[in-house]
N, C-alpha and C positions, 0 to 999 in steps of 0.2 A: 735751401739745399736743392740740388738737381734731383730728379727722380732716379731711383736705382735702375741699373742696367738689368737686362733679363737674366744674365748668368755670368759667371766669371769668364767662361769661354767666349761669350759674345762680347764682353767688355774688352777682351784682348783683340777680338776681330775688329771692333769699332775703332780702337786705338790705332790698329795697323792701317785701317782704311784712311783715317785722317792723316796719319804721319807720312804715308807713302802716296797719298792722293790717288788711290785706285778708283775712287768715284769719278773723277772729272775727265774721263776720256772725251766727254762731250761738253763739259762745263765751259771750256775755253772758247767754244765756237762763237764767233763774233755775231753781234746783232747788227741791224742796219745802221748806216751812218746818216748824217744830215737830218736830225730830228726836226719836226715841225715846230717853228717858233710861235709864241703867243705873247701878245702884249697885254691882254686883259686879265685881271685877277679872277674873272668869272670862270675861266678854264683852268685855273691853278689847282693843283692836287690838294684837296682838303685833308685835314688830319685824320679823317675817317674814310679815305678813299677805298680801303679794303674792308669788307664787311663780313667775310666768311673765311674760316680757316681752310687752307687747301686740302687738309686731311682731318678726319675726326680727331679733335684735341685729345680724346681719351686714348688714342693710339700713340701719341707723341711721347717718346722717351726723353729726348732733350733736343735743344736747338743750338747750333754752333754759330757764333756771331760772324760778322764780316771779318775779312782779313786772315782767313785760314791759309797756311803755307803748306804746300805739298809739291815740291819740284818733281818732274819738270813741267807738268801741266799747270801748276800753280807755284812757280818760283816767286812770283809777285803775290801780294795779298789778294785774296779773292774779293770780287765785287758782289758776292751773293752769300746768303746764309744757307745752312743745311738743316733740314728736318730729319732727325733720326726717329724711327717709329717701329712698332711691333704690331702684329696682327696677321690676319689672313693675307696670303700673297697670291695674286696681286690684290691691292686695295685701291679703291677709287680715289682719284684726285679731282677736286672741283675748282672752278674759277673763283678766286677771292673777290673779284669785282666784275661788273658788267663791262663789256668792251668789244672791240673788233680784233680778230686774229690778224696780226700784221705780218707775222713770219712764222714758218715752221721749218725746223731743221731735223731731219730724221736719218738715223743710221740703224735700220732694222727696227727693233722694239725699244730703242733708246733715243728719244727725241727731245727737242727743245721747242717750247711754245711761247711766242711773244704776243702779248695782248695790249693794244692801245686803249686806255680808258678815255682819254681826251687829248687835246693838243699838247698838253704839258706833262702827261704821266703815262708811263708804260710799265708793265710788270712781265716777268717771265717765269716759267716753270721748266726745269730741266731734269732729265732722266725720267721721261714720261713715255708710256705707250699710249698713243693717241686713241681717243674714242672715235667710232665711225662718224663720218660727216664733219670732222674738225679739219679745217684747212684755211688757207689764206682767204680773208674776206668773211669768214664765218662770224656771225654775231653771237656772243655768249652772254649768259646772264649769271649774276652772282649765285654761287651754289650749284651751277650746272656741272655735271660730270664732263670733264674734258679729256680724261684719260685715266691711267692707273699707274701705280708704282709696284714693281716686283722686286725692289732692292731694299736694303736697310735704310736708305736715305734718298732724298731728292733735294733739288736746289730751288730757292726762291730769290729773285732779284728784282729791284725796281730802278727805274730811271726817272728822275724828277727834274724836268727842264725848267721849272719855275724857280729853282734854286741856282745859286752861283755855281759855276763849274768848279770841280775839284782843283786845288792849286798845285798840280804836279809841276816840277821845275821845267820839264820839257813836255808839254801836252801832246806834241806830235807823236811821241812814243806810245800814246794811248789813243791814237786815232785823230787827234786834233780837237779843236774847240767845237767842231760840229759833230763829234762822235757821241754815241750813247754812253760809252765808258766814263767820259768826263763828268757825266751827270748821274752817276750811280749814287744811290742813297740807301739809308737803313730801312729795310722793309717793315719791321715790326711797329715802328712809330706811326705808320699809316693805317693800322687796323683800328676799327671803332671799338670803344669800350662797351662791355667789360672784356671783350675778346683780347684786346691789346694787353691788358694786365695779365690775363691767363697765359698768353704766349710768352710774355716776358718772364713769367715764373718758371718757364721751361728752359730758359737760356743758361748755358754753362759759362759762367764768368765770375770774376771777383767782385762784380757789382759796380766797379768804378765806371765802366762804359759797356753796358750790356749790348749795345748795338755793334760794338767792334769798330774797326777803323781800317780804311783802305790806303790812305795816303800818308806816308811817313817822310816825304821829301822835305828837307830843310836845306835851302839853297846855300852853297858854300860850305856844307858839312857833309860828313859821311852818311848821315841818316837818309834812308829811303831806297828807291830802286835804281839799279845800275844796269848797263847794257854793254856787252863786249863790243869793241870798236868796229868789228866786221859785221855787226848786225844792223841792217839799214834802219834808220829812224822811223820809217813808215811800216816796219814789220811789227804790227801789234800782236799781243798775246792771242794765240789761236789754239792753244792746247798742244801744239806740235813740239816734238823733242827738239827740232832744229831751232825753234825760237826760245823755248824755256831753258835749254842747255846753255844759252848765251846770256842769261839774266842772273842777277844777284840782288839780294835785298837785305838791308840792315833795318830790321823792324822790331816790333814788340809782339809777344804772344797774344793771340786774340782771346784767350781765356783769362790770362793773368797779365795785366798790362805793365807790371813792374819787371817782367822778365824779358830781357833782350834776346832776340833771335837772329841768327844769320842763316838765310835761305840760299843754298848754292845749287845752281843748275848744272854746273860743269866741273872742271878741274879733276875729274875722276872721283869726286866726292859728293855726288848729288845727294842732297838731304837737307834737313832742318836741324840746326844745332843750337844749343844753349851756350852761354858764356858764363864765367864766374860772376857772382854777384858784385864783386868789386871791379869788374872790367870797365874800361873807359866808356862813357856814354857816347853812343854813335853821334849824337847831335853836338857833342863838344869837340869832335875831331875835325880839324880844319887843315889847310895847307901848312899852317905854322906848326902843326903837331909833329911833323916828320913821320917816321915809320912807326906804326902802331901794330902790336901783335895781339891776337885773340886766340886763346885756347878754345878749341871746338869740343864741346861736351855733349854727350848723349843726354836726352831728357826723359827717356821712358815714354809714358803716355803723353799724348798732346796736352799741353798746358802744364805738364809736370815740371818741377824744379830741375835745374841741371844736376846731373849726377857727378860723382868724382871721376867717372870713366871718361877718358879723353879719346876722341876719335881722330883728332888731328890739330893742325895749327893753320891760322890764316894771318897773313902779313899784308898790310895795306898802307899805302902812302898817297895822300892827296897831292897830285902834281899841280893842280889849280882847283878853282871852285867847282869845276864840272868834269874833272878827269882824274882817275885814280890808277895807280899801279897796284896790282893785287895778285896774290898767289896763295893757294891752299894745298896742303899735302898731309898725308897720313904720317904722324909722328907722335911720340909721347913727350917730346921736348917742349919746354915752355918759351923758348926763344928761337929765332931763326933769322936767316937772311934771304933776300931774293936770289933766285937762280935765273937761268936763261929761259925758264918756263913761265916766268911772270907775264901777266897779260894786262892790257890797258882796257879799262871800262869807262864808259861815258854816261852822262845824263841823256 
């Protein structure tokens, strides 16, 4: 069982943060492209690459797995996890592993710190106020204070270039095969024991996949990420409304993997919705399926089951294996037809 929240009011606040993605104004800021390649296993990221928790484990309320949905900054599943914590604000954040600061992105007191451990492994912390002296080229040691967090949560992400790239249908949408995003991995599995088990015990999930999941693409089916036809293929997710509002995802909840989710960045219905338990599985929808209708249901707290309360309707038809016609609108009806406002989305 996950640890209890601090209070009912804070529970509501945390649910709102996750559901509406107020956290990630900086989350989507891209990391550098063209990672250094390595051929030797000596530089490969070991299972214990991370040795120190980025925050005192006693302050951690819970950890949110990969794949959180929160349009428009995160219309697509996130490539990082969230640490929700309590305690004095600000609280220090430390380097989980020794390495060299490769990049810093700062907007006032809310910054992103990218650290290269070796030629095949990079980690980053986001929503950080940097400590004095931290900048590009700085060598940090495991456990060294690199900044502080003054929010309810911060991000941790890793990029593992020793692993195969994630199998997105169109990798160009995620920066291409030389981008960091394609090599995103699950951070907690890289912590040394016994810290690894302790952090996993803080994860909120059904236990089926406590790491979460980023890629739901199944070629030739509806499942996965989609992009409005006027969004250039090279426009990767950067947290901007102009990008996220033209994205769409048919995915699974990152807390409860049996619950299908539709993440909508546009159509005047920005949000994350559940669908009825008996709704057609996204991965079974193909061009042969014809027009498919999904009732868009409110879910309450993140991870919660769909409620009977209907927010609207989504109609979708696969025109071919990598192109769909789709429309979403507010209605209490259970069926509908396309109007002139239907849009074309692509892989």
